[in-house]
C-alpha positions, 0 to 999 in steps of 0.5 A: 500500500504505502509507507508508514512511520513504523517498521515494515513487515511481511504482511500476509495479503491475499486477493479475493472477489471483493479486493485485497485482504490482510491477515490480522493475527489478533483476530486470526482471520483475513480482514478487508485491506483498508488504509486504516487496517494497513495502519492497524496491522503495522502498529500491532506488529510494532507493539508485538515485535518491538515493544514486547506486547503479548499478542494474547493480551491484545484485542482488535475491534474490542466491543464496549457499551457506551451509554446504550450504544455498542462501540468498538475500540480499534485496539485494547491492550490488557494486563494478565488479569484482563484489565484494560491498560491501553486504548489505541485509535487508528486513522488512515495516514491522510487523516490528520490527528485532531482534537476530534480524534482524541475526543473519540477515544476519550469517550471510549475511555469513560468506559474503560478508564485505561492509564494509556491512550494512543492515537496513530495515523501511521505517520504521527503517533501520540501517547498519553498517560492518564492521571485519574487522581488529579484529573490530568494527562501527560504526553509521552515522547514514545510508546512505552514497553509493555513491561512498563505499563501500570 
C-alpha cells in the first residue's frame, strides 16, 4: 500500500472477489485491506515485535457499551488479569490527528478508564498517560514497553 512511520513487515495479503485482504493475527482471520487496517496491522506488529506486547493480551475491534450504544475500540491492550491498560485509535495516514480524534477515544475511555491512550495515523503517533487522581494527562515522547505499563 504505502509507507508508514513504523517498521515494515511481511504482511500476509491475499486477493479475493471483493479486493485485497490482510491477515490480522489478533483476530486470526483475513480482514478487508483498508488504509486504516494497513495502519492497524503495522502498529500491532510494532507493539508485538518491538515493544514486547503479548499478542494474547491484545484485542482488535474490542466491543464496549457506551451509554446504550455498542462501540468498538480499534485496539485494547490488557494486563494478565484482563484489565484494560491501553486504548489505541487508528486513522488512515491522510487523516490528520485532531482534537476530534482524541475526543473519540476519550469517550471510549469513560468506559474503560485505561492509564494509556494512543492515537496513530501511521505517520504521527501520540501517547498519553492518564492521571485519574488529579484529573490530568501527560504526553509521552514514545510508546512505552509493555513491561512498563501500570
